[in-house]
Biopython code that builds the backbone (N, CA, C, O; Angstrom):
import numpy as np
from Bio.PDB.StructureBuilder import StructureBuilder

atoms = [
    (1, "MET", "N", (3.676, 14.036, -11.908)),
    (1, "MET", "CA", (3.349, 14.304, -13.292)),
    (1, "MET", "C", (3.815, 15.712, -13.637)),
    (1, "MET", "O", (3.703, 16.632, -12.827)),
    (2, "LYS", "N", (4.327, 15.864, -14.825)),
    (2, "LYS", "CA", (4.770, 17.175, -15.268)),
    (2, "LYS", "C", (3.562, 18.094, -15.429)),
    (2, "LYS", "O", (2.565, 17.692, -16.029)),
    (3, "PRO", "N", (3.629, 19.316, -14.906)),
    (3, "PRO", "CA", (2.464, 20.201, -14.943)),
    (3, "PRO", "C", (2.071, 20.644, -16.352)),
    (3, "PRO", "O", (0.919, 21.024, -16.562)),
    (4, "ASN", "N", (2.975, 20.610, -17.311)),
    (4, "ASN", "CA", (2.643, 21.084, -18.652)),
    (4, "ASN", "C", (2.166, 19.984, -19.586)),
    (4, "ASN", "O", (1.977, 20.224, -20.778)),
    (5, "ARG", "N", (1.969, 18.786, -19.060)),
    (5, "ARG", "CA", (1.471, 17.693, -19.891)),
    (5, "ARG", "C", (0.041, 17.987, -20.314)),
    (5, "ARG", "O", (-0.761, 18.510, -19.540)),
    (6, "SER", "N", (-0.258, 17.643, -21.552)),
    (6, "SER", "CA", (-1.614, 17.881, -22.032)),
    (6, "SER", "C", (-2.511, 16.663, -21.837)),
    (6, "SER", "O", (-3.713, 16.735, -22.092)),
    (7, "ASP", "N", (-1.939, 15.541, -21.385)),
    (7, "ASP", "CA", (-2.744, 14.350, -21.139)),
    (7, "ASP", "C", (-3.763, 14.609, -20.037)),
    (7, "ASP", "O", (-3.503, 15.341, -19.083)),
    (8, "THR", "N", (-4.915, 13.998, -20.191)),
    (8, "THR", "CA", (-5.889, 14.029, -19.108)),
    (8, "THR", "C", (-5.395, 13.109, -17.996)),
    (8, "THR", "O", (-4.491, 12.301, -18.206)),
    (9, "GLU", "N", (-5.981, 13.234, -16.840)),
    (9, "GLU", "CA", (-5.603, 12.354, -15.734)),
    (9, "GLU", "C", (-5.855, 10.894, -16.101)),
    (9, "GLU", "O", (-5.047, 10.025, -15.774)),
    (10, "ASP", "N", (-6.980, 10.617, -16.784)),
    (10, "ASP", "CA", (-7.288, 9.244, -17.193)),
    (10, "ASP", "C", (-6.237, 8.696, -18.160)),
    (10, "ASP", "O", (-5.832, 7.539, -18.049)),
    (11, "ARG", "N", (-5.800, 9.524, -19.102)),
    (11, "ARG", "CA", (-4.775, 9.075, -20.052)),
    (11, "ARG", "C", (-3.446, 8.843, -19.346)),
    (11, "ARG", "O", (-2.727, 7.895, -19.661)),
    (12, "GLN", "N", (-3.125, 9.700, -18.403)),
    (12, "GLN", "CA", (-1.886, 9.531, -17.646)),
    (12, "GLN", "C", (-1.933, 8.249, -16.817)),
    (12, "GLN", "O", (-0.948, 7.513, -16.762)),
    (13, "LEU", "N", (-3.060, 7.978, -16.178)),
    (13, "LEU", "CA", (-3.214, 6.743, -15.401)),
    (13, "LEU", "C", (-3.120, 5.516, -16.303)),
    (13, "LEU", "O", (-2.547, 4.502, -15.906)),
    (14, "ALA", "N", (-3.669, 5.595, -17.497)),
    (14, "ALA", "CA", (-3.587, 4.481, -18.442)),
    (14, "ALA", "C", (-2.140, 4.259, -18.882)),
    (14, "ALA", "O", (-1.699, 3.118, -19.019)),
    (15, "ALA", "N", (-1.411, 5.340, -19.102)),
    (15, "ALA", "CA", (-0.003, 5.222, -19.482)),
    (15, "ALA", "C", (0.811, 4.618, -18.342)),
    (15, "ALA", "O", (1.694, 3.791, -18.573)),
    (16, "GLU", "N", (0.513, 5.032, -17.112)),
    (16, "GLU", "CA", (1.186, 4.466, -15.943)),
    (16, "GLU", "C", (0.875, 2.973, -15.824)),
    (16, "GLU", "O", (1.764, 2.173, -15.533)),
    (17, "ALA", "N", (-0.378, 2.604, -16.047)),
    (17, "ALA", "CA", (-0.774, 1.197, -15.992)),
    (17, "ALA", "C", (-0.048, 0.391, -17.064)),
    (17, "ALA", "O", (0.348, -0.748, -16.817)),
    (18, "ALA", "N", (0.131, 0.965, -18.246)),
    (18, "ALA", "CA", (0.848, 0.270, -19.316)),
    (18, "ALA", "C", (2.306, 0.036, -18.926)),
    (18, "ALA", "O", (2.861, -1.025, -19.211)),
    (19, "LEU", "N", (2.922, 1.008, -18.286)),
    (19, "LEU", "CA", (4.291, 0.842, -17.807)),
    (19, "LEU", "C", (4.352, -0.269, -16.757)),
    (19, "LEU", "O", (5.250, -1.111, -16.783)),
    (20, "CYS", "N", (3.404, -0.262, -15.848)),
    (20, "CYS", "CA", (3.363, -1.309, -14.818)),
    (20, "CYS", "C", (3.186, -2.679, -15.449)),
    (20, "CYS", "O", (3.811, -3.643, -15.007)),
    (21, "GLN", "N", (2.350, -2.786, -16.471)),
    (21, "GLN", "CA", (2.169, -4.059, -17.169)),
    (21, "GLN", "C", (3.468, -4.506, -17.818)),
    (21, "GLN", "O", (3.798, -5.692, -17.802)),
    (22, "ALA", "N", (4.203, -3.566, -18.385)),
    (22, "ALA", "CA", (5.493, -3.911, -18.979)),
    (22, "ALA", "C", (6.443, -4.448, -17.913)),
    (22, "ALA", "O", (7.158, -5.421, -18.151)),
    (23, "LEU", "N", (6.455, -3.817, -16.738)),
    (23, "LEU", "CA", (7.322, -4.269, -15.654)),
    (23, "LEU", "C", (6.958, -5.677, -15.188)),
    (23, "LEU", "O", (7.840, -6.518, -15.016)),
    (24, "VAL", "N", (5.679, -5.937, -14.983)),
    (24, "VAL", "CA", (5.292, -7.261, -14.487)),
    (24, "VAL", "C", (5.415, -8.338, -15.559)),
    (24, "VAL", "O", (5.375, -9.526, -15.239)),
    (25, "SER", "N", (5.563, -7.949, -16.819)),
    (25, "SER", "CA", (5.745, -8.944, -17.877)),
    (25, "SER", "C", (7.162, -9.504, -17.909)),
    (25, "SER", "O", (7.412, -10.542, -18.520)),
    (26, "LEU", "N", (8.084, -8.815, -17.250)),
    (26, "LEU", "CA", (9.480, -9.247, -17.261)),
    (26, "LEU", "C", (9.635, -10.480, -16.386)),
    (26, "LEU", "O", (9.037, -10.564, -15.314)),
    (27, "ARG", "N", (10.436, -11.435, -16.841)),
    (27, "ARG", "CA", (10.462, -12.750, -16.203)),
    (27, "ARG", "C", (11.570, -12.953, -15.191)),
    (27, "ARG", "O", (11.511, -13.887, -14.392)),
    (28, "ASN", "N", (12.585, -12.093, -15.208)),
    (28, "ASN", "CA", (13.684, -12.283, -14.257)),
    (28, "ASN", "C", (14.461, -10.976, -14.088)),
    (28, "ASN", "O", (14.192, -9.980, -14.759)),
    (29, "ALA", "N", (15.415, -11.011, -13.187)),
    (29, "ALA", "CA", (16.176, -9.797, -12.873)),
    (29, "ALA", "C", (16.960, -9.294, -14.082)),
    (29, "ALA", "O", (17.080, -8.084, -14.271)),
    (30, "ASP", "N", (17.493, -10.195, -14.899)),
    (30, "ASP", "CA", (18.234, -9.744, -16.079)),
    (30, "ASP", "C", (17.336, -9.003, -17.060)),
    (30, "ASP", "O", (17.728, -7.970, -17.601)),
    (31, "GLU", "N", (16.128, -9.525, -17.295)),
    (31, "GLU", "CA", (15.188, -8.823, -18.175)),
    (31, "GLU", "C", (14.820, -7.462, -17.590)),
    (31, "GLU", "O", (14.734, -6.470, -18.314)),
    (32, "CYS", "N", (14.607, -7.423, -16.286)),
    (32, "CYS", "CA", (14.254, -6.170, -15.627)),
    (32, "CYS", "C", (15.405, -5.173, -15.735)),
    (32, "CYS", "O", (15.187, -4.002, -16.045)),
    (33, "ARG", "N", (16.626, -5.634, -15.482)),
    (33, "ARG", "CA", (17.803, -4.765, -15.584)),
    (33, "ARG", "C", (17.907, -4.178, -16.991)),
    (33, "ARG", "O", (18.126, -2.978, -17.151)),
    (34, "ASN", "N", (17.750, -5.021, -18.006)),
    (34, "ASN", "CA", (17.848, -4.539, -19.388)),
    (34, "ASN", "C", (16.752, -3.534, -19.714)),
    (34, "ASN", "O", (17.001, -2.531, -20.382)),
    (35, "PHE", "N", (15.540, -3.806, -19.242)),
    (35, "PHE", "CA", (14.429, -2.878, -19.460)),
    (35, "PHE", "C", (14.727, -1.529, -18.804)),
    (35, "PHE", "O", (14.566, -0.478, -19.424)),
    (36, "LEU", "N", (15.161, -1.573, -17.542)),
    (36, "LEU", "CA", (15.454, -0.327, -16.836)),
    (36, "LEU", "C", (16.598, 0.438, -17.483)),
    (36, "LEU", "O", (16.574, 1.667, -17.535)),
    (37, "ARG", "N", (17.593, -0.279, -17.973)),
    (37, "ARG", "CA", (18.705, 0.387, -18.661)),
    (37, "ARG", "C", (18.253, 1.040, -19.956)),
    (37, "ARG", "O", (18.771, 2.092, -20.333)),
    (38, "ASP", "N", (17.292, 0.430, -20.639)),
    (38, "ASP", "CA", (16.725, 1.042, -21.843)),
    (38, "ASP", "C", (15.830, 2.225, -21.501)),
    (38, "ASP", "O", (15.837, 3.242, -22.194)),
    (39, "LEU", "N", (15.064, 2.083, -20.433)),
    (39, "LEU", "CA", (14.062, 3.075, -20.059)),
    (39, "LEU", "C", (14.658, 4.324, -19.416)),
    (39, "LEU", "O", (14.211, 5.439, -19.688)),
    (40, "CYS", "N", (15.655, 4.140, -18.573)),
    (40, "CYS", "CA", (16.169, 5.219, -17.730)),
    (40, "CYS", "C", (17.519, 5.717, -18.211)),
    (40, "CYS", "O", (18.286, 4.982, -18.833)),
    (41, "THR", "N", (17.792, 6.971, -17.915)),
    (41, "THR", "CA", (19.154, 7.458, -18.078)),
    (41, "THR", "C", (19.994, 6.816, -16.975)),
    (41, "THR", "O", (19.438, 6.335, -15.987)),
    (42, "PRO", "N", (21.311, 6.798, -17.120)),
    (42, "PRO", "CA", (22.134, 6.268, -16.034)),
    (42, "PRO", "C", (21.857, 6.956, -14.693)),
    (42, "PRO", "O", (21.838, 6.294, -13.655)),
    (43, "ALA", "N", (21.646, 8.257, -14.702)),
    (43, "ALA", "CA", (21.365, 8.981, -13.457)),
    (43, "ALA", "C", (20.019, 8.577, -12.863)),
    (43, "ALA", "O", (19.897, 8.440, -11.646)),
    (44, "GLU", "N", (19.008, 8.385, -13.709)),
    (44, "GLU", "CA", (17.697, 7.955, -13.207)),
    (44, "GLU", "C", (17.776, 6.559, -12.607)),
    (44, "GLU", "O", (17.202, 6.298, -11.550)),
    (45, "LEU", "N", (18.487, 5.666, -13.280)),
    (45, "LEU", "CA", (18.630, 4.309, -12.762)),
    (45, "LEU", "C", (19.403, 4.327, -11.449)),
    (45, "LEU", "O", (19.051, 3.604, -10.517)),
    (46, "GLN", "N", (20.448, 5.140, -11.365)),
    (46, "GLN", "CA", (21.212, 5.224, -10.120)),
    (46, "GLN", "C", (20.339, 5.750, -8.988)),
    (46, "GLN", "O", (20.461, 5.295, -7.851)),
    (47, "ALA", "N", (19.461, 6.701, -9.287)),
    (47, "ALA", "CA", (18.547, 7.227, -8.260)),
    (47, "ALA", "C", (17.634, 6.119, -7.732)),
    (47, "ALA", "O", (17.378, 6.049, -6.530)),
    (48, "LEU", "N", (17.145, 5.260, -8.617)),
    (48, "LEU", "CA", (16.298, 4.141, -8.195)),
    (48, "LEU", "C", (17.092, 3.161, -7.340)),
    (48, "LEU", "O", (16.614, 2.706, -6.300)),
    (49, "VAL", "N", (18.302, 2.838, -7.780)),
    (49, "VAL", "CA", (19.166, 1.927, -7.024)),
    (49, "VAL", "C", (19.465, 2.521, -5.644)),
    (49, "VAL", "O", (19.402, 1.823, -4.632)),
    (50, "ASP", "N", (19.789, 3.810, -5.616)),
    (50, "ASP", "CA", (20.083, 4.478, -4.346)),
    (50, "ASP", "C", (18.913, 4.386, -3.381)),
    (50, "ASP", "O", (19.102, 4.091, -2.201)),
    (51, "ARG", "N", (17.709, 4.635, -3.871)),
    (51, "ARG", "CA", (16.530, 4.598, -3.002)),
    (51, "ARG", "C", (16.295, 3.200, -2.456)),
    (51, "ARG", "O", (15.910, 3.041, -1.298)),
    (52, "TRP", "N", (16.523, 2.185, -3.281)),
    (52, "TRP", "CA", (16.341, 0.817, -2.797)),
    (52, "TRP", "C", (17.406, 0.475, -1.754)),
    (52, "TRP", "O", (17.119, -0.238, -0.792)),
    (53, "GLN", "N", (18.623, 0.973, -1.931)),
    (53, "GLN", "CA", (19.654, 0.800, -0.900)),
    (53, "GLN", "C", (19.244, 1.485, 0.391)),
    (53, "GLN", "O", (19.442, 0.937, 1.476)),
    (54, "VAL", "N", (18.677, 2.670, 0.285)),
    (54, "VAL", "CA", (18.227, 3.410, 1.464)),
    (54, "VAL", "C", (17.198, 2.589, 2.231)),
    (54, "VAL", "O", (17.233, 2.548, 3.461)),
    (55, "VAL", "N", (16.286, 1.936, 1.522)),
    (55, "VAL", "CA", (15.285, 1.083, 2.180)),
    (55, "VAL", "C", (15.986, 0.049, 3.056)),
    (55, "VAL", "O", (15.615, -0.140, 4.215)),
    (56, "ASN", "N", (16.989, -0.613, 2.509)),
    (56, "ASN", "CA", (17.724, -1.624, 3.268)),
    (56, "ASN", "C", (18.351, -1.019, 4.515)),
    (56, "ASN", "O", (18.219, -1.572, 5.607)),
    (57, "TYR", "N", (19.022, 0.096, 4.364)),
    (57, "TYR", "CA", (19.677, 0.720, 5.508)),
    (57, "TYR", "C", (18.672, 1.167, 6.567)),
    (57, "TYR", "O", (18.928, 1.030, 7.764)),
    (58, "LEU", "N", (17.532, 1.699, 6.135)),
    (58, "LEU", "CA", (16.491, 2.082, 7.089)),
    (58, "LEU", "C", (15.970, 0.854, 7.829)),
    (58, "LEU", "O", (15.767, 0.891, 9.043)),
    (59, "GLU", "N", (15.757, -0.222, 7.098)),
    (59, "GLU", "CA", (15.270, -1.457, 7.711)),
    (59, "GLU", "C", (16.280, -2.021, 8.708)),
    (59, "GLU", "O", (15.905, -2.739, 9.635)),
    (60, "ASN", "N", (17.545, -1.700, 8.522)),
    (60, "ASN", "CA", (18.593, -2.156, 9.430)),
    (60, "ASN", "C", (18.895, -1.151, 10.531)),
    (60, "ASN", "O", (19.858, -1.318, 11.281)),
    (61, "GLY", "N", (18.070, -0.100, 10.633)),
    (61, "GLY", "CA", (18.149, 0.820, 11.755)),
    (61, "GLY", "C", (19.208, 1.906, 11.675)),
    (61, "GLY", "O", (19.502, 2.550, 12.682)),
    (62, "LEU", "N", (19.782, 2.123, 10.509)),
    (62, "LEU", "CA", (20.770, 3.185, 10.397)),
    (62, "LEU", "C", (20.094, 4.553, 10.442)),
    (62, "LEU", "O", (18.936, 4.698, 10.051)),
    (63, "THR", "N", (20.819, 5.536, 10.914)),
    (63, "THR", "CA", (20.292, 6.901, 10.960)),
    (63, "THR", "C", (20.384, 7.527, 9.569)),
    (63, "THR", "O", (21.108, 7.043, 8.699)),
    (64, "TYR", "N", (19.645, 8.596, 9.383)),
    (64, "TYR", "CA", (19.682, 9.301, 8.106)),
    (64, "TYR", "C", (21.106, 9.735, 7.784)),
    (64, "TYR", "O", (21.556, 9.608, 6.645)),
    (65, "ARG", "N", (21.811, 10.246, 8.780)),
    (65, "ARG", "CA", (23.187, 10.728, 8.573)),
    (65, "ARG", "C", (24.113, 9.571, 8.205)),
    (65, "ARG", "O", (24.964, 9.724, 7.328)),
    (66, "GLN", "N", (23.966, 8.417, 8.857)),
    (66, "GLN", "CA", (24.787, 7.253, 8.510)),
    (66, "GLN", "C", (24.524, 6.817, 7.071)),
    (66, "GLN", "O", (25.451, 6.482, 6.334)),
    (67, "ILE", "N", (23.254, 6.826, 6.682)),
    (67, "ILE", "CA", (22.889, 6.443, 5.314)),
    (67, "ILE", "C", (23.485, 7.428, 4.324)),
    (67, "ILE", "O", (24.009, 7.028, 3.285)),
    (68, "ASN", "N", (23.408, 8.707, 4.640)),
    (68, "ASN", "CA", (24.007, 9.736, 3.786)),
    (68, "ASN", "C", (25.504, 9.501, 3.650)),
    (68, "ASN", "O", (26.046, 9.582, 2.547)),
    (69, "ASP", "N", (26.169, 9.213, 4.742)),
    (69, "ASP", "CA", (27.616, 8.979, 4.716)),
    (69, "ASP", "C", (27.972, 7.755, 3.865)),
    (69, "ASP", "O", (28.973, 7.768, 3.150)),
    (70, "LEU", "N", (27.161, 6.707, 3.940)),
    (70, "LEU", "CA", (27.439, 5.479, 3.194)),
    (70, "LEU", "C", (27.122, 5.585, 1.708)),
    (70, "LEU", "O", (27.819, 5.005, 0.876)),
    (71, "THR", "N", (26.068, 6.328, 1.379)),
    (71, "THR", "CA", (25.549, 6.305, 0.007)),
    (71, "THR", "C", (25.721, 7.602, -0.761)),
    (71, "THR", "O", (25.736, 7.600, -1.992)),
    (72, "GLY", "N", (25.852, 8.706, -0.048)),
    (72, "GLY", "CA", (25.853, 10.005, -0.710)),
    (72, "GLY", "C", (24.462, 10.505, -1.033)),
    (72, "GLY", "O", (24.309, 11.597, -1.579)),
    (73, "VAL", "N", (23.438, 9.718, -0.703)),
    (73, "VAL", "CA", (22.050, 10.140, -0.916)),
    (73, "VAL", "C", (21.738, 11.239, 0.096)),
    (73, "VAL", "O", (22.073, 11.121, 1.274)),
    (74, "SER", "N", (21.101, 12.297, -0.365)),
    (74, "SER", "CA", (20.817, 13.415, 0.522)),
    (74, "SER", "C", (19.913, 12.996, 1.673)),
    (74, "SER", "O", (19.094, 12.086, 1.546)),
    (75, "VAL", "N", (20.081, 13.677, 2.792)),
    (75, "VAL", "CA", (19.249, 13.409, 3.961)),
    (75, "VAL", "C", (17.780, 13.653, 3.614)),
    (75, "VAL", "O", (16.900, 12.965, 4.132)),
    (76, "THR", "N", (17.514, 14.612, 2.757)),
    (76, "THR", "CA", (16.137, 14.888, 2.316)),
    (76, "THR", "C", (15.557, 13.674, 1.592)),
    (76, "THR", "O", (14.418, 13.287, 1.851)),
    (77, "THR", "N", (16.321, 13.078, 0.698)),
    (77, "THR", "CA", (15.848, 11.898, -0.026)),
    (77, "THR", "C", (15.688, 10.716, 0.917)),
    (77, "THR", "O", (14.727, 9.955, 0.805)),
    (78, "VAL", "N", (16.626, 10.558, 1.846)),
    (78, "VAL", "CA", (16.500, 9.482, 2.836)),
    (78, "VAL", "C", (15.189, 9.650, 3.602)),
    (78, "VAL", "O", (14.463, 8.682, 3.826)),
    (79, "GLY", "N", (14.895, 10.890, 4.002)),
    (79, "GLY", "CA", (13.649, 11.168, 4.709)),
    (79, "GLY", "C", (12.423, 10.852, 3.869)),
    (79, "GLY", "O", (11.430, 10.329, 4.375)),
    (80, "ARG", "N", (12.498, 11.169, 2.592)),
    (80, "ARG", "CA", (11.379, 10.886, 1.686)),
    (80, "ARG", "C", (11.164, 9.380, 1.564)),
    (80, "ARG", "O", (10.028, 8.908, 1.613)),
    (81, "VAL", "N", (12.247, 8.628, 1.407)),
    (81, "VAL", "CA", (12.127, 7.173, 1.336)),
    (81, "VAL", "C", (11.541, 6.636, 2.640)),
    (81, "VAL", "O", (10.659, 5.777, 2.623)),
    (82, "ALA", "N", (12.035, 7.144, 3.768)),
    (82, "ALA", "CA", (11.526, 6.693, 5.070)),
    (82, "ALA", "C", (10.039, 6.975, 5.212)),
    (82, "ALA", "O", (9.292, 6.149, 5.736)),
    (83, "ARG", "N", (9.615, 8.129, 4.749)),
    (83, "ARG", "CA", (8.204, 8.499, 4.848)),
    (83, "ARG", "C", (7.337, 7.541, 4.033)),
    (83, "ARG", "O", (6.290, 7.097, 4.503)),
    (84, "PHE", "N", (7.776, 7.220, 2.802)),
    (84, "PHE", "CA", (6.997, 6.302, 1.975)),
    (84, "PHE", "C", (7.105, 4.865, 2.469)),
    (84, "PHE", "O", (6.170, 4.083, 2.299)),
    (85, "LEU", "N", (8.220, 4.510, 3.072)),
    (85, "LEU", "CA", (8.357, 3.185, 3.671)),
    (85, "LEU", "C", (7.349, 3.020, 4.804)),
    (85, "LEU", "O", (6.765, 1.950, 4.975)),
    (86, "ALA", "N", (7.151, 4.084, 5.576)),
    (86, "ALA", "CA", (6.227, 4.034, 6.718)),
    (86, "ALA", "C", (4.775, 4.265, 6.315)),
    (86, "ALA", "O", (3.881, 3.571, 6.799)),
    (87, "ASP", "N", (4.534, 5.226, 5.440)),
    (87, "ASP", "CA", (3.158, 5.671, 5.174)),
    (87, "ASP", "C", (2.832, 5.827, 3.695)),
    (87, "ASP", "O", (1.936, 6.594, 3.342)),
    (88, "GLY", "N", (3.534, 5.123, 2.833)),
    (88, "GLY", "CA", (3.299, 5.265, 1.400)),
    (88, "GLY", "C", (2.185, 4.359, 0.904)),
    (88, "GLY", "O", (1.192, 4.129, 1.595)),
    (89, "TYR", "N", (2.369, 3.855, -0.292)),
    (89, "TYR", "CA", (1.360, 3.030, -0.932)),
    (89, "TYR", "C", (1.569, 1.535, -0.675)),
    (89, "TYR", "O", (0.783, 0.711, -1.141)),
    (90, "GLY", "N", (2.617, 1.187, 0.060)),
    (90, "GLY", "CA", (2.881, -0.205, 0.371)),
    (90, "GLY", "C", (3.795, -0.916, -0.608)),
    (90, "GLY", "O", (4.070, -2.105, -0.450)),
    (91, "GLY", "N", (4.266, -0.202, -1.615)),
    (91, "GLY", "CA", (5.121, -0.821, -2.618)),
    (91, "GLY", "C", (6.446, -1.309, -2.061)),
    (91, "GLY", "O", (6.885, -2.416, -2.370)),
    (92, "TYR", "N", (7.082, -0.487, -1.242)),
    (92, "TYR", "CA", (8.339, -0.926, -0.632)),
    (92, "TYR", "C", (8.109, -2.177, 0.206)),
    (92, "TYR", "O", (8.866, -3.142, 0.099)),
    (93, "ARG", "N", (7.070, -2.170, 1.038)),
    (93, "ARG", "CA", (6.795, -3.310, 1.923)),
    (93, "ARG", "C", (6.516, -4.584, 1.114)),
    (93, "ARG", "O", (6.977, -5.666, 1.478)),
    (94, "THR", "N", (5.771, -4.453, 0.035)),
    (94, "THR", "CA", (5.488, -5.618, -0.803)),
    (94, "THR", "C", (6.781, -6.180, -1.382)),
    (94, "THR", "O", (7.004, -7.390, -1.356)),
    (95, "ALA", "N", (7.629, -5.302, -1.902)),
    (95, "ALA", "CA", (8.892, -5.751, -2.492)),
    (95, "ALA", "C", (9.801, -6.363, -1.433)),
    (95, "ALA", "O", (10.454, -7.373, -1.691)),
    (96, "ILE", "N", (9.851, -5.765, -0.248)),
    (96, "ILE", "CA", (10.666, -6.322, 0.839)),
    (96, "ILE", "C", (10.194, -7.732, 1.170)),
    (96, "ILE", "O", (10.996, -8.659, 1.289)),
    (97, "LYS", "N", (8.889, -7.877, 1.316)),
    (97, "LYS", "CA", (8.310, -9.177, 1.687)),
    (97, "LYS", "C", (8.597, -10.240, 0.625)),
    (97, "LYS", "O", (8.943, -11.377, 0.948)),
    (98, "ARG", "N", (8.451, -9.864, -0.625)),
    (98, "ARG", "CA", (8.578, -10.844, -1.701)),
    (98, "ARG", "C", (10.021, -11.160, -2.074)),
    (98, "ARG", "O", (10.294, -12.207, -2.662)),
    (99, "THR", "N", (10.934, -10.276, -1.741)),
    (99, "THR", "CA", (12.341, -10.497, -2.117)),
    (99, "THR", "C", (13.230, -10.832, -0.937)),
    (99, "THR", "O", (14.408, -11.142, -1.115)),
    (100, "GLY", "N", (12.686, -10.776, 0.255)),
    (100, "GLY", "CA", (13.511, -10.960, 1.428)),
    (100, "GLY", "C", (14.229, -9.703, 1.832)),
    (100, "GLY", "O", (15.148, -9.744, 2.650)),
    (101, "GLY", "N", (13.819, -8.576, 1.266)),
    (101, "GLY", "CA", (14.388, -7.286, 1.621)),
    (101, "GLY", "C", (15.362, -6.773, 0.595)),
    (101, "GLY", "O", (15.822, -7.507, -0.280)),
    (102, "ALA", "N", (15.667, -5.508, 0.715)),
    (102, "ALA", "CA", (16.700, -4.927, -0.120)),
    (102, "ALA", "C", (18.007, -5.599, 0.285)),
    (102, "ALA", "O", (18.303, -5.713, 1.474)),
    (103, "ARG", "N", (18.758, -6.027, -0.654)),
    (103, "ARG", "CA", (19.985, -6.761, -0.358)),
    (103, "ARG", "C", (21.022, -5.868, 0.293)),
    (103, "ARG", "O", (21.187, -4.711, -0.094)),
    (104, "PRO", "N", (21.724, -6.409, 1.285)),
    (104, "PRO", "CA", (22.768, -5.619, 1.944)),
    (104, "PRO", "C", (23.828, -5.172, 0.962)),
    (104, "PRO", "O", (24.212, -5.911, 0.056)),
    (105, "SER", "N", (24.291, -3.965, 1.154)),
    (105, "SER", "CA", (25.348, -3.424, 0.309)),
    (105, "SER", "C", (26.700, -3.868, 0.847)),
    (105, "SER", "O", (26.862, -4.072, 2.050)),
    (106, "SER", "N", (27.651, -4.013, -0.031)),
    (106, "SER", "CA", (28.989, -4.428, 0.382)),
    (106, "SER", "C", (29.704, -3.324, 1.149)),
    (106, "SER", "O", (30.720, -3.583, 1.794)),
    (107, "SER", "N", (29.190, -2.091, 1.092)),
    (107, "SER", "CA", (29.832, -0.984, 1.789)),
    (107, "SER", "C", (29.416, -0.888, 3.242)),
    (107, "SER", "O", (29.899, -0.012, 3.960)),
    (108, "HIS", "N", (28.523, -1.774, 3.700)),
    (108, "HIS", "CA", (28.075, -1.721, 5.100)),
    (108, "HIS", "C", (28.402, -2.989, 5.824)),
    (108, "HIS", "O", (28.098, -3.120, 7.009)),
]
sb = StructureBuilder()
sb.init_structure("model")
sb.init_model(0)
sb.init_chain("A")
sb.init_seg("    ")
for serial, (resi, resn, name, xyz) in enumerate(atoms, 1):
    if name == "N":
        sb.init_residue(resn, " ", resi, " ")
    sb.init_atom(name, np.array(xyz, "f"), 0.0, 1.0, " ", f" {name:<3s}", serial, name[0])
structure = sb.get_structure()
């Protein structure tokens, strides 16, 4: 959360919940893609795509350096994704389970 926001924590949590409700209301990948393209800048969307690719590479046992070489994602970001994959809120694991995993990239 941005430190200069004037929202209370409760209001911020409610806004986050509203965003989550919008996401779960989407019925397919095309609707989700269109929503994300409307919601995010191209750079923000690419960052999300990159992180999901990193999940796949980590699940396939690649090293941080190999992932960096394949994706250009910083080793720091790879480490952050790995940390949340192992000890986060379970979101990555839920998505992996329900989708069959992050799809393999054509570059690997």
